[in-house]
N, C-alpha and C positions, 0 to 999 in steps of 0.2 A: 532424471536429476533436474532437468529444466522445469518439468511439471511440479516437482516438489518445491523448487525455489519460488515458482509463481504462486503456488498455494500458500507458502509461508509469507510471501509479500502481501498477498491479499488479506491474510489473517492479521498482519501487523499494520496494515494501512490505517491511517487515522480516520475516524468516523467523519462523514461529510466529504470525503474525497470524491472528486469528480468521476463519473462513469467513464469507462474506456470508449463508450459510444457517444456520438453526437446526439442521437435521438433513438428512442425505442418505440416500437409500434406493435400493438397486440390486437388480435381479433379472435373470434370464435364463431362456430356455427356448423353448417352441414358437413357431413363426412365425405360426400361424393367427390367434390373437387379439391379435397384437402391436400392430396399429393401434388396437384397442380400449384396450389398456393405455396406449399413448402419448397417446390423447385424455384419458383420466382423469388421467394424470400431468400433462399440460399444464393441465388444469383446476385440479388441486391447486396447482401452482406459481403460478397466477394468483390463486387464492382464499385461500391459506393466510397466516395471520399468527401468528407471524413466518414469514419466507420459508423454503421448503423446496426441495430439489433431488431429483428422482426420475428414474431411468433404467431402461431395459429393453433387453437385448440379445436379438434374435431369432436364436437359434442352433440351434433344434431341440429336440425333447423329450428326446432322449437326452443331449445336452449339458446341458440344464437339470437333469436328474436327477443327472448327474455332479457338476456344480458345487454343487448343493444338498447332496449327500452329503459331499463333501470328503474322501473316503476316503484319498486320497494325502497328505493333510496332517492325519492323525489325526482325521478326521471333523469338522474345522472347515470350515464352509461357505465357499465362495468369495465369496458375496454374501448378501443379506438374505432373499431368497425365490426359489423356482423355479416353473416352470410347465411343464405338459406335457399332451398329449392322450392320455396313457396313464398308468395307475397304476404305482407301484413294484412290481417283482416281489417275491415272497415272500422270495427270497434277499436282496435289497437292503433290504427292509423289516426283516428280522431282523438284518442287519448294523447298521442304524441303532439299533435297539432295544438290541442288545448293547453298543453304544458309549454308551448312556445318552441317546440322542436320541429324542424322541417326535415322529415326523413326523405332520402333519395333512394329510389330503387334503380340499381344499375344492372340490367340483364347482360350477361356476357357469355353464357355457355348453354348448350342444348344437349339433352341426354334422352335417349329412348328408354322407356320403361316397358317391361313385358312380362308375360306369364311363361313359366317354365315347368316342365314335368319330368317324371321319371318312369314313363311307360316304356316297356321293353321294345326295342326296334323290331323284333320278330313279329310283333302284333300289329305294327303300324302300316297304314297304306303307303305307297311309294311317294305320295304327295305330302307326307307328314300328317300331323294331327291338326286338323282344321277346326277352329271354334269361333263362334261369334260372341258378341257382348252379352246377349240374352242367355245363352247357355252358360257362359262363365258366371253371370249373375246368379243363376240357379245353383251352380256348383258351390259358390261361396256363401250362398244363403242356405245351403244344406237341403235344397229342394231336389236336386239331382245328386245322388249319393253313390252311384255305381257307374263304372266306365262303359257298361253295355246298355246304358239308358237309351231309349228310343230317340231322344233329341240329339244325342251325340252320334248315334249310328246313322241318323238321317243325313247328317253332314258328311260322315265318313263311312260310306257303305262297304268299303273294303277293310275296315278296322276289325280286328279279331281278338278282343280282350277275353280273358276267362269269364265265364258266366258269373254275374253277381259280384265281380271284383270291386271292393270298396274304393272310393276316391279319398285319399288322405289329404286334407286341406290344411295348408300352413298360411298364417298371416302374421304381420308385424305387430308388435306391442308398443306401448308408449306412444309418443308423438312422432310419427313417421311421415316424412314428406312423400315417400313412395306410396304409402297408404292413401294419402290425400289425392295423389295423382291417379291411382287406379280407381278410386271411388268416384272421382270427378268424371273419369272416362265412362265408367259403367252407368252413372246417372245420365250422362249426355247421350250415350249410344243406346241405352235401354231403360228409359225412365219408368216404364210400366213395372219393371221387376226390381229396380234398384233405386232407393231413395236416400240412403245414408251417405253423406259426404263429409270428410274430415280427416285429420291426421290420426285421430283416435276415434273408433266407432265401436258399437256393440256387435260382437260376432257370435254366431251360433255356438253352443257349448260343445258341439261335436267337432269343431275345428280346433287347431293347435296353434298356440302363440309362440313366436320366436323373437329374440331380441337382436336387432341389427341385421345388416345385409349378409354378414359373414355366417351367422347362424342359419339364416334362411337358406343360403346356398348349400350349407352343410347338410341340413335336414332333407332338402329335396334330393340331393345326390345320394344320400344314404337310405332313403325310404322308397322302396318300389311302389309304383302307382301313386306317387305324391304329385301335388301341384302347388305352386306358390307364385309369388311375384317379386321381382327384383329389377334393378336397373340392367339394361341389356348388356352393357360392357362387362359388368361383374359376372352375370350369368354365363356369358360365352367364355370369359377367361377361366371360369371354373368348370368348363366342359359340360354345362347343362344343356338339355334339349328344349328347344323353344316351341311354343304353340304357334301355328300359322294363323295369324289373327286377321279377321275380316275388318277392313276399314270402311269409312262412310260410303265410298264409291263401289263397295262390293268386292274389292280385291283381297284375296287371301295371300298373305306373305309373312315372312319373318322380318324382324327388325333389321337384320343384316342385309336382306334383299332390298328393303325400303331405303336404308342408308345409302346403298350403292346407287340408288336411283334419285338421290337428293330428297328423299321423303321426309327427313327430319327438318331440314331447313325450310321445306315447303310449308310445314305446319306453322312456323314462325312468320313466314311471309304472308300467309293467309290471315293469321291473327292480326297483323298490322293493317292489312288491306281491309279487313272487316271491322276495324276499330276495336277489336277485343283487347289489344295491348295499347295503352296510352303512349303518345309520342313525347310526353313531358315526364321526366323522371321524378318530379315532385308531386305527381298526381297519385290518386288512390289506385293501386294495382290489384286490389282484392279480387276483382272479377276476371283477372287474366287466367285463361286456361287454353293451352294448346292441344286440347283433347278433342278428338273426333272432327278435325278440320277436313274440309273437302280436298279432293285431288286423287287421281288414279293411283298414285304410288305413295301418297302421304301416309306417314306413320301416325296411328290414332292416339298414342299415349306419349306425349313429349313433355319433359320437364324443363323448366327454365331455372338456371341458377342465378341468384342475385347477390351482389354486394349491397349491404345496407350502410349508408353513409349519411352523416348529418351535414346539412348544407352549411351551417354556421361553424366554422373552424377557428374563429377569431380568439377563442380562449384556450386553444390547444397548443399554442406556441409553435415549436419546430415540428411537431407531429403532423400538422395539417399539410405542409408541403410534401412530406414524405408519403402521406396517405394519398395525396393527389398523384404523385409519381407512380405509386403502386397501381392505382386504378388505371392510369394512362397506359402502363405496360400491359396490364391484363387485357385491355381493349386493342392493343397494337397488333400488327400483323405478326410480329415475333412472339408475342404472348399467346395469341390465338393458335399459332402453329404448334404449340406445345400440347394443346388439348387432346389431339389424336393419340398421343402417347398414353393417355389415360382413358381411352375409349369414349371420349366425348366428341361432339360435333361443334365446329365453330359457329358462332352466331352470324347470321347474314349481316351484310353491311348496314341495312336499314335498322336492325336491332342495335348494333353497336353505336349507331348515330344517336340513339336514345341515351345510351350511357355517356357519350361524349358531351351531351348537353349538361350532364351532372357535373362534369369537370368545370364547365363555365359557371355553374351555380354555386360552387364551393367558395365561400368567403374565407380567406386566410388571414392570420394574424399579421398586422403590419410589422415591418422590420425583419421579417424572416424570409430568407432567400429561397426561391423555388429551385427544384432540381432540374437539371438538363441531362440529356442522354448523348453519349458518344458511341456511335455505331461504327463509323469509319474513322480513321486516324485524323484527329483535329489537333494539329501541332500546337503545343502550349496550352490552349484552352481546355483540352481534354484532361489536363493534369490539375486544373483548378479545383477549388472546393465546390461541393454540391453538384458534382458530376457523377453520373452512373455510367461507367465506361465498360463497353464490351471488350476492351483491350486488357482489362484486369481479370484475372481468373485465379481460382484457388486450385491447389494441387488435388484436392478431393473432387472438385468438378472434373478435372482431367481424368483422375483414376476411375471415377464412376462412369464417365462417358466412355472410357475404354472398354468397360464391360459390354456396352451395347455393340461396340465394334467387334468384340470377340464373339458375341452371340451371332452377329450377322455372318462372320467368317465361319463359325461352326455350322450354321445352317447351310452355307455353300458347300462345306465339306461333306455334310450328310447327303446333299444332292449328288455330289460327285461320287460318293460311296455307293449310292443307289444305282447310278449309271454303270459303275464298274461291276456291280453285282449282276446287273442285267446282261452286260457283255460277257461276263464269265459264264452265265447260264447259257448264253448262245454258244459259247465255245464248248461247254460241256455237252450240249445237245448235238453239236456238230461232231464231237468226238464219239458220242454214243452211236450216232448214225454211221460214222465211218467204220466203227468196229463191227457193227451189224452187217454193213455191206461187205466188209472184208471177209467175214465168216461165211456169209451166204452166197455172195456173188463175186468172189475174188477174181474169177476168170474174166468177168465182164470189165472190171476196172483195169486189171493187168492181164491182158490176153496172152496166152502162152504162145510166144513167138519163137520158142526154142532157146531163149537167152535167159536162163534162170538167174544169172548174176545181176542183169539189169532189173529184173523183176524184184529181186530182194532189195536193190538199192532204192527203188521207188517206194517200197513198203517202209523202208527205214526213214526216208525223207518225210513221208506222211506222218509217221509216228513222231518224229522230231518236231515237225511243224505244230502238231497238236500239243505236244508237251511244252514247247517253247511258249505258245500262246497262253497256256494255263499258268506257266511260271510268271510271265509278264503280268497277267491280271492278278495273280497272287501277290506279287511284289507291290503293285499299285495299291492293292487293298491294305497291305501292311503299312505303306506310307501314309495312306489316308487315316488309318486307325491311329498311327503314331502321332501325326500332326493334330488330329482331333483330341487326343489325350493331352497333348501339349497345350492346346487351346483351352481345354477345360481347366487344366492346372493353372494357366495364366489367369483365367477368369476368377478362380478361387483366390489367387494371390492379389489380384486387383481389389477384390472385395475385402481381403484382409488389410490391404493398405488403407482403404477407405475407412476401415474400423480402427486404424491406428497401429496395426501390427507392422513391423519392419521385416518384410520378406522379399528376397531378391528374385529376379527373373532368371531362369535357366534356359528358356526357349529363345528363339530368334525374335528380336524386337519387332513390334507391330508398326503399321502405318499410323498416320494421324487419325485419332479417334473421331467419332461422329460428333456433331455439334450439340447433341443433347447433353444437358448438364448432369442430371441426376436420373438414375434408373430406380425402379421399384425393386430393391434387392431381393426381397422375399418372394416376389412374384417371378422374377427372372431367373432365380437360382435353380 
């Protein structure tokens, strides 16, 4: 009824009526950190006073750059900011500068890219499938076409693929930042065999094109003996098997092993130390590449995600201060802490310092108040206008955060269930041994001392002990299963509440949910 009344009011509102929001902010670009952006935007919409509206279209890095440039409409941007996993080319950077636009690159996020395969485990060495850049270059150039090729076998002597098994090669189509990343890596690590670099290149006709990370993952997982490339987090989330890739220092490792050793941040730190990444956000970033950086555990294919912002915000009115606040939060410790939820790595402090220089370079329209943040209770001042307060929350933030808490509880229950199953197996084994001993060597356990009644009592006590233990473990298992079912039911209800359905809880209320605001429902369900 309330929704119907609101809709009717909207339809009958006079034209020119003021928006319910003080300011609206829109961006577009790379799909990789899109969920990260959406979470922060949802937090802002719940916490900002007065109200704001923020949107982000996940359309890819190339489209994000195109819409940020606005070349087709006199370099007037299509929206308020852009984002991409690759910097602007020198050509496009120079076009913007010539048009009087000062573009700022704000690096904020690191992600490992990797090669994944669908070679059966039964054929693989215990060390996994090891490959180096030159062999991968030959595979994607269709020079190496079977898994038992001599160059692959030389690196993996215990590999046992079927004779002549073809390699099914998948690559991205259209303008893919992942394609640009892996081609930069191959050109840097094996320049004699790989020369093409770009977000779109010419591939051999024997390889297969797929659109987007989702289709890449799907095709690898559904095609035996396939190989392709994708961002590491996406690949592991989808359960794909990763190539053990050789880095510049000769270490074969997976991206997960490298990440655990700080290998992704090490690539960014090396890039700054070597001058590969500028320290000025207004500089030309076209040559920035965190690929094939030195270091024992450094990951060799690291992508940097950027926010693209125009330094001159004087003509954007109230949008400029909100954009500045958004960038500030992305670079903050709170914002960076959210990246791990989406399988990305935080940018090292030195890299974030480059982004903070962009905040200083943004010129805002006069007369428009800048936003401040309330993290701890600030009596009175936190209730003022243009404050983004962590003390304000939406019910949907709470409900969706509850899902993560339920998932953690369910994982704990599964661990308890596994422990109970192991104990029950021990009891069963003990029972079987006891029965065998009773049948074959009863006299050794209960020596015949002439008192048959005592002997029978001891046998009964043993039987009761085994039966009681089995009953206890059985009851615990039932409780675990019942509580787990309740957990799953509550998870479904929480998801329904977040979608707007009014469903009541019938299980015991949970504790305070985790601090994470929004979960990826589709991935977590």
